[in-house]
C-alpha positions as CSV (number, residue, x, y, z in Angstrom):
1,M,0.2,-0.2,-0.1
2,E,1.3,3.1,-1.0
3,E,1.4,6.1,1.7
4,E,-1.0,9.3,1.0
5,I,1.0,12.6,0.8
6,A,-0.2,14.9,4.1
7,D,-0.5,17.8,1.7
8,P,0.9,18.1,-1.8
9,T,0.1,21.9,-2.3
10,F,2.7,21.7,0.9
11,L,5.7,19.9,-0.6
12,E,5.1,21.9,-3.4
13,R,6.1,24.5,-1.6
14,I,9.6,23.2,-0.6
15,K,10.4,22.6,-4.6
16,R,9.9,26.0,-5.4
17,A,12.0,27.3,-2.1
18,I,14.4,29.9,-3.2
19,D,17.9,29.0,-0.6
20,K,18.7,26.3,1.1
21,K,18.3,27.3,4.3
22,E,14.1,27.6,3.8
23,R,14.0,25.0,1.6
24,N,15.5,22.8,4.5
25,A,13.4,24.3,7.3
26,L,9.6,23.4,4.8
27,T,11.7,19.5,4.5
28,L,11.6,19.7,8.8
29,E,8.2,20.8,8.6
30,A,6.6,18.6,6.3
31,Y,8.0,15.5,7.6
32,E,7.1,17.0,11.0
33,A,3.6,17.2,9.8
34,G,3.5,13.4,8.6
35,N,5.0,12.8,5.0
36,P,7.4,9.7,4.9
37,Q,10.6,10.8,4.4
38,H,11.1,8.8,0.7
39,K,7.7,10.9,-0.4
40,I,9.7,14.1,0.4
41,A,13.2,12.8,-0.9
42,E,10.7,11.7,-4.2
43,L,9.4,15.0,-4.7
44,L,13.1,16.7,-4.3
45,G,14.6,14.5,-6.4
46,I,17.4,13.5,-3.9
47,S,17.7,10.3,-1.4
48,Q,16.3,9.6,1.8
49,P,19.4,9.5,3.6
50,A,19.4,12.7,2.5
51,V,16.4,14.1,4.2
52,H,16.9,12.3,7.0
53,G,20.4,14.4,7.0
54,I,18.5,17.4,6.0
55,I,16.1,16.5,9.4
56,R,18.8,15.7,11.7
57,R,20.9,18.7,11.0
58,S,17.8,21.1,11.2
59,R,16.7,19.7,14.7
60,G,19.8,19.9,15.9
61,V,20.9,16.3,17.1
C-alpha cells in the first residue's frame, strides 16, 4: 500500500523554495506534519538518507 502525502500543496512549496535554508526548514516542517521521508525525497529528487540528514541537522540533534 502506497502512503499518501499529507499535504501535496505544502510539498510543492518545498520544491519552489528559493534558498537551501528555507528548503531545509520546510522539509523538516513537512516531515513533522506526517509526510514520509521517502516521499519528500522523491519530490525533491534527492535520496531518503539526504532527507534524513536534513531533518537531523535541522533539529540540531
